[in-house]
C-alpha positions in Angstrom: 21.0 -6.5 17.9 19.2 -3.2 17.1 16.9 -3.0 14.1 17.2 -0.2 11.7 13.5 0.7 11.2 14.2 3.1 8.3 15.0 0.0 6.2 11.6 -1.6 6.5 10.4 -2.8 3.1 6.9 -2.2 1.9 5.1 -3.8 -1.0 4.3 -1.3 -3.7 2.9 -1.3 -7.2 3.7 0.9 -10.3 0.6 1.7 -12.3 1.5 2.8 -15.9 0.0 6.1 -17.0 -1.5 4.3 -20.0 -3.5 1.9 -17.8 -7.2 2.2 -18.2 -9.1 4.2 -15.6 -10.9 1.2 -14.1 -7.7 -0.7 -13.5 -6.0 2.3 -11.9 -9.0 3.0 -9.6 -9.5 -0.6 -8.5 -5.9 -0.9 -7.4 -5.8 2.2 -5.3 -9.1 2.1 -3.4 -7.7 1.9 0.1 -7.9 3.9 3.4 -5.0 6.0 4.5 -4.8 6.5 8.2 -2.8 9.2 10.0 -1.2 7.3 12.9 1.0 8.0 15.9 2.9 6.0 18.4 3.2 6.2 22.2 6.3 8.4 21.7 4.5 11.0 19.7 5.9 10.1 16.3 3.4 10.7 13.5 3.2 8.7 10.2 0.6 7.4 7.8 -0.2 3.9 6.4 -2.7 2.4 4.0 -5.2 -0.4 4.8 -7.9 -2.2 2.8 -10.5 -1.1 5.4 -11.0 -0.3 9.1 -11.2 -4.0 10.1 -7.8 -4.6 8.3 -6.2 -1.8 10.4 -7.7 -3.2 13.7 -6.6 -6.7 12.8 -3.0 -5.7 11.9 -2.7 -3.5 15.1 -4.0 -6.3 17.3 -1.4 -8.7 15.9 1.5 -6.2 16.4 2.0 -5.8 12.6 1.7 -2.0 12.5 5.0 -0.5 13.7 6.2 3.1 14.0 8.8 3.6 11.3 10.7 6.0 13.6 11.1 3.9 16.8 9.6 0.5 16.1 6.9 0.8 18.7 3.8 -1.4 18.2 1.7 0.8 20.4 0.1 2.6 17.5 -3.2 4.4 17.3 -5.1 6.4 14.8 -4.7 10.2 14.9 -7.7 12.5 14.5 -8.5 12.9 10.8 -11.0 14.5 8.5 -13.2 11.9 6.7 -12.9 11.4 3.0 -16.3 11.6 1.3 -17.0 9.4 -1.7 -18.9 11.2 -4.4 -19.3 8.7 -7.1 -22.0 6.0 -7.6 -19.4 3.3 -6.9 -19.0 4.5 -3.3 -18.4 1.7 -0.8 -21.4 0.3 1.1 -22.3 1.0 4.7 -19.7 0.6 7.4 -21.7 -2.4 8.7 -20.9 -4.4 5.6 -19.6 -7.9 6.5 -15.9 -8.5 6.8 -16.1 -11.3 4.2 -16.8 -8.7 1.5 -13.6 -6.9 2.4 -11.7 -10.2 2.4 -13.1 -11.0 -1.0 -12.1 -7.6 -2.3 -8.6 -8.0 -1.0 -8.3 -11.5 -2.6 -9.5 -10.0 -5.9 -7.0 -7.2 -5.7 -4.2 -9.8 -5.1 -5.4 -11.9 -8.1 -5.6 -8.8 -10.3 -2.1 -7.5 -9.4 -0.6 -11.0 -9.8 -2.3 -11.6 -13.2 -1.8 -8.1 -14.7 1.7 -7.1 -13.5 5.2 -8.5 -13.2 6.8 -9.2 -9.8 10.2 -7.6 -9.7 11.1 -8.1 -6.0 13.6 -5.8 -4.5 14.4 -4.2 -7.9 11.1 -2.4 -7.8 12.4 1.2 -7.4 15.0 0.8 -10.2 12.6 -0.9 -12.6 9.8 1.7 -11.9 12.3 4.5 -12.8 13.4 2.7 -16.0 9.8 2.2 -17.1 9.0 5.8 -16.2 12.0 7.1 -18.2 11.1 4.9 -21.2 14.3 2.8 -20.7 12.2 -0.4 -20.1 9.0 -1.9 -21.5 5.9 -0.1 -20.2 4.0 -2.5 -18.0 2.6 -2.9 -14.5 5.1 -4.1 -11.9 5.0 -4.8 -8.2 7.6 -5.6 -5.6 9.3 -4.4 -2.5 10.9 -1.0 -1.8 12.1 0.8 1.3 9.9 3.6 2.7 12.6 6.0 1.5 12.7 4.6 -2.0 8.9 4.7 -2.3 8.9 8.3 -1.1 11.6 9.2 -3.6 9.6 7.6 -6.5 6.5 9.6 -5.4 8.6 12.8 -5.2 9.9 12.2 -8.7 6.4 12.0 -10.0 6.5 8.2 -10.6 3.0 6.8 -9.8 3.3 4.2 -7.1 0.9 2.9 -4.4 1.3 0.7 -1.4 -0.3 -2.8 -1.5 -1.9 -4.4 1.5 -0.1 -7.7 1.1 3.3 -9.2 0.6 4.5 -11.7 -2.0 3.3 -15.2 -1.4 5.9 -17.7 -0.2 4.0 -20.7 -1.7 5.8 -20.5 -5.1 
């Protein structure tokens, strides 16, 4: 049975425009890597840090959305330079700090936003259009739905984790 890789779901979050700046910034501090697969397909993906990328690639969790290849590497990119006093520490910072930050991000998202599952794209549109209560939400969306939301000017961002299955 062939898989349709264009239907892969990603976890995304809607951050209301009226959210305070600290909340918005803490939810979107991630690294975006330009990637390519062995077949030359180019795409990008977000990771909590470089170690997170390496871990996911080594476990075969980063797949080309065009062909499904797990043979994915980083493409050459220009570095992003942090200019504020809250810039991340040196690259040699322990991995446990990144794990702690990721856990805190998960706690913050789960505590301050509503999980809407596969209804994410529709609910984000309703909120953006004023047809539903303004609030933070998170859930799953296809890559195409997430891109469409972005193209419509609806502020969404990928999350580096999926919903827990532990109830």
